[in-house]
N, C-alpha and C positions, 0 to 999 in steps of 0.2 A: 233016474238021473239026475242030478244036480249040477250044473255047472255055476265055479264060483264065477264071477266078472273080477277081470284084468283093467285093472288101470293103463290107459293107453299112457306111454312114458312119453313126457315133454319133447320137442326137439332139441336139439341140444346149440345152446347158443351159439351164434356165430361168433369166431374171434375179430377181437377189433381191429378195425383198417388202420396199417400205423400213419399216420399224419405226415405226409410226405411236404420239404420244404425248399424252395426252388435253391440255384447255390447263393443268389443275390443276398437271400433271407438269412442262407446260414453265413454268408459275410457279413451281415450285419450284426450279428449279436456277439461274431469271434470265439463261433464253436461248432462244429458240427452236432454236436450232441452223441456222438459216435463211442463207443467205448475204444479207446486210443488205446490199450494194452498192446496191440497189434500192429507191428510194421507197417502191414496195408492201411490199416485205420491211421496211421498215422500219417503216411503220404495223403491220402485222399484230404484229410484236415489239411497239411500241410496246402497241396494244390488251390482245393478251395480260395485259401484264407491269401494266397499270396497271389492267387491270379486278382483277386478283387482289393489289393494293398489291404489288407484287413488284421497282416500277422501279429502288427506294434499292439493290438487290442490284449493277446497275448504274451506281451514281451516281456523284460523286465524293467524296471524303474531305471531310468537318466541319472547317472551319476553328478556329483555336483562340482565336477572340473572337466575340462576339457582333456581328453588322456591323447599325446602324442607317442605311437609305437611305429615299428621302423621293422619291415619286414625285411630279413638279410639271412643269405647262405651262402656262400660264394661258390660252393661247389653247385655246378649245376644241374637242372632237371631235375630238380627235388621239388618242384612244385611251387616255385616260392610267390610270383605273379601271376599262378590261378590261386592260389591261398589267400593273397592280396584282395584280389577284385571281387573274390567268390564270401569272404569274410567280412570285406566292406558293404557288398551289397546283402546278407543273411544280417546286418546289424543293422542297416539304414529298412528293411522290412521288419524288424522286432522295434521300431518306433525312433532310434535312435540316428541322430544328424551326423555324418559322416562327411569326411573332403579325404581322399586319394591323391596324393601326390607323385606322380609317374617319376623316376629319378633315372632310368631306365631309356639311354638313348635308344632301345629297339623301338619302344612303344607299345608295346604288348597289351601292358594295362591298360590304354588309352586306348587302343582297339575292342578289348571286351568290355568297355564299360561305352563303346559306340560313341567317342566324342570325336572331335575332327582334328588330327595331329601332322597334319603335312606341312612342308619348310615353311616357314613365315608363321603360321601360328600362335599367338602367345602360349609360352609354355616355362615351364620347369628353368628352361635355357635364361630367357629373359630374368626371373629371378634371380640365378646366382653368378651371371654375367654381367646381364645392364642393368642389375640394382634394382627391377622393375619390383611393385607392391605387389604382394600377394591375391587382393581380391581383382588386381588389371587381369588375372591371367584364369578365373577360375573360371569353368562350366560347368553347364548342368547338366547330369546324365538322365538321358531322355526315358528310362526303364523305372528309373526309382526316385522317386520326387524330394527323400531324404538323402539323396547322395549326389556330391559334387566332385567335380575334379578338375586337377591342374595334370594336362598332357606332358606329354614328351614327345621332343622332335627330333631329325636325325643329327640340326644344329648342337644338340646335348654329346655330338660323340666330340666333339673340339673341346668343350668347354673347359676339361680338364688342365688342357695344354694353356688355355688362355686364364686358366686360375690360377697359375705358378706364379704369375708375379703382382696377385693381388692381395692388398692388404688383409688380416684377417679371414683367407680364403676358406677354411673351415667350418666357420660359424654364417655364412653369407644366408644358408638357409632355415638356421635357426634364429634370425633376427626378420625373416620374415616372415614366416610364423608366428612370432611373439608381439610382431606390430599387425596381427589383424584383428580388426575388433571381436571378432566372434569368437577367439580363443580366450578361454581364461575359465574361471569359475560360475558359479551361477550366484553370487553376489555382485561381482565386477559385472560380469556381462549380460545374466538374464537368461530368458528360455531359448531364446535365440544363436544362441550359442553351440558350434559345434560338439559333440560327446568325444567324437576320436577323428583324429589329423592321423592319414596310414600314408605311408611313405613307401612304396615299393623301389628296392636299390638293383642297381646291376650285381651278375654274376663277379664282383671282383671288388679288392678293397682298398681301391681308387681313392680319386679328392671328393668324387659322387657319394659313395658309400659313407666316407668318412663327415661330408655333412651332415649327412642324415643321422648317422650314432652322436654329432653336436648337439642336434636338433633335440634329438628324441629322449622320451622318457622309461618309454621301455624296448623290447627287444622282441620278436616273433621271429622264433627261427623253425622254419618247416625242417623236417626230418625224413630222407626216404624210406620206407622201410626195406631196406636190399644189404645185401652185404656190406658195402662201402659207404655205411649210412653215416657214419662217424669218421671217416676222413675228412683229416682239413678242419674237422670243428676245433681243435684243441688250439688252431693258429688266429680261428675265429674269435675265439673268448678271450685269447692273449692279446686279441686287438681293443675288444671291448675293455681288457682293463686296464688297459692301456689309456683309453679313452676318457676313462671314470677317471684314471690317476690324474691324467693332466689338464683337460677338456670340459667334459661334465660330468660330473661329480651325483649326479640325480639316475643316470643312464642305469639301468637291470634288465639283465631277460629274466624277464616274468611268466615266457610261455614258450613251451615246447609243442610242434604240434606235427602228428606224425601224420605223412602222408601217403601216398600209392601203396595201400595197405590190402593184401590179397590174405581174406582168411583160411583158404585153402592148401596154404603153404605153409608149414614150421618154420623155416625160414623168415619170414614175415614176424612170425609170435614171437620167433625167440629175438629180433631185434628189435622188437617194441617191447620187450621184456628187460631186454638191457638197456633200452635209452631209459626207463621208466625207474630203474635201479641204478644208474649215475643222478638222474636229473631231477626222479620223486614229483613233488608237488606238483612243480611248475608245468608237469607233462600233463594235455589234456587229455580229460576221460575218452573223447573222441576223436574216433581215427577217421583220414579218409580214404574210402576205399575208390581202386580202381576202377574207374569210370568212362564207359564209350564217350557218354552226354559229357562230363566237363569236361572229355578234350572239343568234343562237336563244337560246340558252345559258342566258343571266339571268331568261329571261323563262319558266325549270323551275326556276328558282331554283339553278342551277351555274356552273360554268365549263367552258368548253369542255373543259377536261381531264378532268372525269369525264362531260360531256355524250356529248362524239361524240370519245375519245381518238387515233383514227388519224383525221381530217380533219386537212387541211394544214396550219390555223391554229393547232392541237394539238400537232402535230409543231412547229411554229416556235417556239408558246411555249416548249417543254420543251428543245429546242436554246437557244435565250436562256438560257434559268436555268439549265443546263449550265456556259455559259457564263460566267455571274455568279457563280457558286460556283465555277467552275474557275479566274476570274482571282482572284478574292478571297484562295483557299489559294495561289496562286503570289505575293501579294504581299508 
């Protein structure tokens, strides 16, 4: 009998061990290196970069001028202040230099941005009523180095009555903003300029909101994805048109943001579709979902962008902020 010798098969090669990186290394590079095609991967990347302050590495380019945006809707409960602070925080995380002006006597934007706003604190009241300079009432947001705030105190509640007898009462905020040395074009101000001044308005069409509309260049309208979404919007747009005609020709509605969107319901989808049909290109592609984390964040003195940067609400606001910055840079 003969036996043929069989070659001993070579041992299988061990798979290459993946190269693991620390969160700090990921943040330093500005990317996780993961496939970001899934929501989970995008959330992981956003969380790591946000917590290390490195989102700006992937941010859109800065514009060549300061954009003054007014967030307004006289219908309450649409996410106006929530959108103001989270869009501002998202823009700051993306490397934009942002100033938030809280014009609502309730001071909710000041609370969410963790700045002091007790009675007697330098605030928007001092600008409108006392004629204080804007730079004298600005304070830093402790959570985001690119974000500064002008807080609102309860004193602002009586400002409309006090302004009745003031000359040019509707343009007090405009003059204060335009006089600030960091508001203007890149050629005039340089790299230290504010890229965005975002004004949070009260839920009414009084003198405070009028001051914001006279000062603004762009208007952002949050619209809740609910049955009464468009209720009262006609009155707001009529007011904007009157301001354009008589007081501020540069004002335009540049952005509609759909908030509190629940993708599980046909109603939300129908409302979003109707809003897009009416307003077309100015409606952001990003819609803000209903989120417990978004609602929880202000009770901790934070925006959802720092409270839980990987949550669906934070990711949606970051995408909306990126859209706003990108649209402006292409304008």
